[in-house]
N, C-alpha and C positions, 0 to 999 in steps of 0.2 A: 714448285713450292718454295716459299721464302725460307730464310734462315730460321730454324726453330727457336733460337734465342730471341730474335726480334718478334716472332709470333707471340711468344709468351711474355715479352716485354721484360726480360731479365738480362743481366750481364753474363758474359761467358764465365765469370768467376762465381756465379750464383751457387749457393749451397743447395743440397737436395731439398731442404725444408722450404727455401725460397721458391724453388721451381714448383714444388707441390702446391704451395699456397697460391702462386700465380695461376696455375692450371685450374685449381678449384674455383677461383673467382671468375675466370673466363668461362669455364664449363657451366657454371651456374647461370651466367648471363645468356649464353647462346644455346642452352639445352633445348631440344625439340619440344619437351613438355611445356616450356614457357613460350617459345617462339612459334609453335604450331606449324603452319605451312609456309613460313618465311624461308625461301630457298637460300637467300644470302646468309641468314643466320645458321642454317643447316650446314652450308659449305664452310662457314667460319668455325663451327663446332668441330667438324671433321678435321679441319686444318689444325686447330688447337690440340685435338686429341692425338693426331699424328706427330705433332711437335713434342708433346709430352712423352709419347712412346719412345722417341729417340733420347730425350734428355733424362728420363727417369731410369733408364737402363745404363748402368755404369759402363758396360762394355760398348754399347752402341754409342754412348756419348763420347767415349774416348776415340772410337773409330771415326766419328764425325769430326771431332777436333783435329785428328791427324789427317783428315781428308780421304779416309779409306772408304767411306760411304757418303752418299748424298743426303739431302734433307728428307728424303722419303725412305731412307734406310737401305737403298740399293747400293751394291758394291761399285766402286769406281775402278776402272782399268786405265793404265797409261795410254793416253791417246784415244780413249774410247768413252763416249757418253752413253750410258745405258738407256736413259730416258728418251734421248733423241733416237737411238736405235730402235727402241720399242715403237716409236711413232713413225719409223721408216725414214727419218731424216738425218741419221747419224753418219758421220764420215770420219774414219780414223785419220789421225794426223800422220802424214808421211805416206808410205806405200800401203795401199789397201790390201795387198797380198803378202804383206810382211810375214815371214815365218810360215808361209804356206796356208794361211787362213785369211779369208776375207771377212768382212763385217758380219755377213749372214751366218758364216760358219761359227764365229765366236758367239754370237747371240744364241744360235741354235744349241750349241754345246753348253752354254751357261744355263739356258732355260731347262735343258734336259737334266743337267746335274743338280740344279737347285729345285726342280719340281715346280717351277713357276712361282717361287716365293716372292714376297714383297709386292712390287708394282704389277706383277702379272696375275694377281688375283689369289695368291696363296694365303694361308692363315698367318696372321700376325699375333704374337703372344703379348698381351698387355700385362705382363707379370709385375710391372712396377706401378700399376694404377692404384691410387689410394682408395678406389671404390671397388677393389676386388680384381683378381687376375683372370679375367675371362678372355679366351681366345675368340677372335672374330675375323671374318673375311676382310681383305683389303677393301677400303671404301665404305665399310659399314661402321656404324657407330658402336663402339664396344660396350656402351652402356644402354643400348637399345634392345628391346625385346622384339619378337617377330612382328608385333603390332606397331612398333615404332616408339612406344613409350619407354621411359627410363626403367632400368632393371629394378624390380621391387627389392628393397632391403630384406635381409633374411628374417624369417620368423623364428622366435625362440620357442623351444619345446621344453616343457617342464611337467612334473607329476605332483599331484596333491594327494598325500596320504591322509585320508579323513576317517574319523571315527563314525560309527553308526549313529551315535547320539547327535553329532553335527549334521550328518546326512539327513536324519529324521527332522531336525529342527530347521534345516535350510540356513545354517549358520554361515558366518564369514570365517574363512580359514586363511592362514598365511601361506603364501607360495613364494619360493625362492627361485628367481630366474637365473639363467646361465650368466647374465651380466652381473650378478651379485645383488640386484635390486630385489627387495622384498615387497610383495603386494598382499593386500587383504582382498580376498576374492569371495564374493557372495555366491554360495552354492545355489544353483537353480532348483526350483521346486521339483521334487520327485527325481532328482539326479540319479543316474544309474552307475553301477560299477563299470569303469572303462569308458564312460562318456567323456567327450572332449569339449572344453570351453574355449572359445576364441576371444581374446582380449585385444581389441583394436588399438593399434598404435603403441603397444608395449614391447615390440620387438626391436630389432636393430635400428638405430637412428642414423640417417645420412642426409646430405643436402637434397636428395631426391625423395625424401619422405621417411616414413616409419614402417617397419614390419609389424607383425602381430605376435602375440604370445599365445601358444596353443597349450592349454593345460589339460592333462588327462587325469580324471578323478579315479582314484583307487581306494576301495574300502580297506581299512585296516582290519586285521584279524581281531575278532572280539574274544575276550576271555570267557564269555558265557554263551553268546549266540552264534549260530551258523545261518548264513543268509541263503534263503531258498526263494528266489524271485523277490516278491514283496513280503513273503512270510519269513518269520524267524523261528528257528528251532532251538530249543533249550533242554538240557538234561536236568532233571530235578531228583535228587536222591531222597528216598523214603525208607523208613524202617520196615521190618517184616510185620510188626504188629499194626503199623499204619495201613499197610496193604490189606491185612486181614480184617481189621476192625473199622477201617475208615478213619479219616482225620481231616483237619484243615491245614494246608501247607502254603507257605509263602512262595510265590513265583515272581522272579524278576521280570521287569519290562524295561524299555528304554527311558521310562519315567519312573514313577513310584512303583514299589512292589505291590502285588495284589494277592488276595487270599483265594485259594482254590479248594473247593470241597471235594474230598475223595470219598466215594461210596465204599462201603465195606466189601471186601473181596474184589478190589479193583483189578482189572486185567491190564497188567503193565505192558502187554504187547501192543496195545493201542495208544496212539497219541491223543492227548486231550487238547482241545482247541480253545484259545482265548480270542474271541472275535475282536477285530479292529485294534489289536495291540501290536501289530507288526509295523512295518515301515510305512510312514506317511498316513497312518490311520486307515490304510487301504488293505494292508495284509493282516494276517493273524499271527499269533504265537502258538506254535505247536509244542506241547509239553510232553517230553519223553520221561516216564517214571522209571527210576532204577532202584531196585531193592538192594539195600546195603546191609550186610550182617555186621555184628560187632567185630572190631578189628582184631581183638585178642581171643576171640572165641568165647563160648559160654557153656558150662557143663549142663545146666538145666535145659538150655535150648537144644543141645546135642541129644540129651535124654529124650526130650519131647519128639525130636525128629526121628529117633530110632523107633519110638512107639508108633509114630505115624507110618513109618516105612513098613514095620512088621504087622501092625494091626489095622491100619487104615490107608493102604496104598491107593493111589489113583494115577491115571494115565495123562500125560501131557504131550506125548509123542506117539505117532502111529507105529 
């Protein structure tokens, strides 16, 4: 492998920013997504990537500049060429048995201690990569997936808290992405609580493409309605005399209020059903009537109830 500085086309005094910029330009040109089956381009991309691996890491760069590691990141020993030894062609300078170790002993000990790191196929950490620090095996493209394509940029995950009114109308709602970008998102027809919406190209942006935004729809708690599938449940308070004598009462919906006729002697244990007034005009509104007595009490009502209790009792429980 050539000098990593010459591979990236930068001077030895180049700043981190200049090195990153040079790498991004070359990686964009030689990336397999663009060059497809061009073996030369693939080899060039791997070479550029390996060079950036050295120069983007301050410690490795310093070690290379001091001559402690070679252009592939392998340690150098005095009188010993690791890469040649790996290929079986290395010869130590001077006595091959110096210090009681021959070339094979040194290589074997080094490989055992290092676990086969670097050129022997171990994992190389691309911590300095501007496209994310993913570890990959030696010889593999750190930006390539198992299929050989570039790593897909990250998807953004967000939640849209939406009102039942907006859900029912299929309105557009604002969604704030982790990037800080705000989007107007059109709610799908009949969208469910917890349903996910995928927005193509609204995720992380990089030279290799764009991720998506995945938005989870969550219904806001409504001050009047409780969601039951496509039905809505609502509590409507009525007076004692409305329950006894019957009345017309106003019932809220997601649109305009409607009037509901209560028959005399209504059984408040049963829900009344307003057809087609639930979500998406598919569900209903289930009205639960609740008899409410005067807040501060009423002497006449109390007298009447005592009369009923004593003179006209009736059973409501077994």
